[in-house]
N, C-alpha and C positions, 0 to 999 in steps of 0.2 A: 615383903612385897618392895617390889620395885615395879617399874614402867619405860620401858626399855622403844621407842621411835626406831623402827624400819628407815636409813634413811638412801638405801637401794631395792627399794621393794623389785622390784623385774626380778633381782640378783633371787633373794628370799623366796621369793612366791617359786620361784626355778628347784632350793633348795627342796624345799616345803613339800612342792607338787610334784615335783619330775626325779628329782635322786634320794637318795635313802638317807639321806640327814639325820633326818626326824623317824626310821622308823623300831627306836628303842623306846615308842611311848605309846601310849593305847590314845583311843579318840572314846571322851565321851559327851561330845554333845558339837557337831555344825547346822550352822544354819547361813543358804548361798543365797545371796537373792539378785540373779541379774531377772532374767525375760516372769521369771515368777522368784517364791520365795521357796528353799529346798529348806525341811528342817529332818536332819537326824541327826534319832537315838541312838548314840552309840552300846547301850548295854545290848551284853547280850542277848538275843530271843528265842523266852521258853520253849514257847508254844512251837519254832522254827524243827527244835532236837526231839531224837527219840527221850526214853527216859536212860537209858540208859545213854544214850551217849550225852547228853544232861551232864553225869554225874562224876563222869569221866574227864581228869582236868588235866589229862595230855587232850585230846583235843580244844576243851574248852577250859583253858587255865584259866582265864584274867572271867572278872565282868564284865570288862568293857574289850572294845573291838581291836587286835590289831592296827598303828592306823597305817603300815603296810597290807592292809588286804583293804582297810575303805580309800585311801588315797587317790589311786584308778578316778575311782566314782564321784570324787570329791571334783579331780582336774577336768571329769568332762563334764561338772557343769560348769567349770567354769571359763575351760578356754575357749578360743575367739577371740573372735577381729574388735569384741567392747568388752571395757575392761567392768567387771561386775559392781552393783551400787553398794554391794557391801558385803563383807563376812565374817564368817565368826567359829573359829575352832576353841574348843575346851583340848585342850591332852593333859594323859596322867603319864607320868614315869609311868617307865615298866616297876613294879615291883622288888621284883629284882634290883635291880641299881640301886634303890633304897641304903642299905648299909654299905654302898661304896661312899653314898655325900656323908654319910652319917660321920666315916671315919674319919673326917677329914679335918673334923673342929675337935674340940673337948668335949663334952658332952654325956651325960648318960641317960638319952633318949634314945629308948632302941627304934629297929625299923618295923618291930610288931606297935608303934606308938602309934604311928605317920601313915597315915589314909593315903596320900598320895602327895606327892611336888605334883604342882599343875606351873601350865602353862596357860595363858587365856591371850588367842591368836587373835587381832581386830584390826578390823577394813573398813576405814566409816570415806569410803569415796572418796577421801585426803590426805589419803598419810595410814603409810599398817602399824602398829601398837603392840606391844608381848606386852606383858602382865603377868608376875610370876606373883603363887603364892601358898599356903603346903593346909592342909585338909589333918586330922587330929581324930585317933579312935576314944580320947582323951584328952578330957581340959591339961594343958601342961602348961608350968611357970615361961620352960625354959623354951624362949622365942633363937635360941642358937640354931637350931637344924630351916631359920626362918634366911636369917643367914648364910647360911653354907650352899641352898640352892639357889640363890640369888648369883650367891657367885660361882658355881655352876653353869649356867646359864650366859653368863655373861664370860666362862670360860669356852663355853659350848662353841659359844658365836664366833669367840676369835678364832680358833682351830678352824672356824669355818670358812675364817673372814667374811663374816656378816659385818657387814660396819650399820653401829648403830649413837644413836645419841641418849646420853639419860633423859629422863624428865623429873 
């Protein structure tokens, strides 16, 4: 787990809300505080779908909503002349990418053992911080996936020329 302070918040927000840079993520949760506090639960809503649609893995392949689908909603809540009081996004890397992260290290951990590579994005009115995390389906002694995920996020930001400082 690492914490990174984003040094150019405006640029980062443009990439997060206005571009496709983060479309390889799913949204677990969003909390946006502007004139109201808006909470978005990224879990797919069972009651919205027919039984057939709910079981269709092509229509609904993930437990959470794709970031690219919810991004415009979040953008609409944040845009305006005034900066939000705060916001938090909890994103999960799309499961198909977990194996490629694990391949970069010497680990016996399988993609099935990793529940999620998580990226927490927090803005508190003064600064924007990213915190990485790894969720496992079972207890593991090997923490190599944590290190690999931390490295992947650093590379992800660097490739997009998003500047940050380690905290």
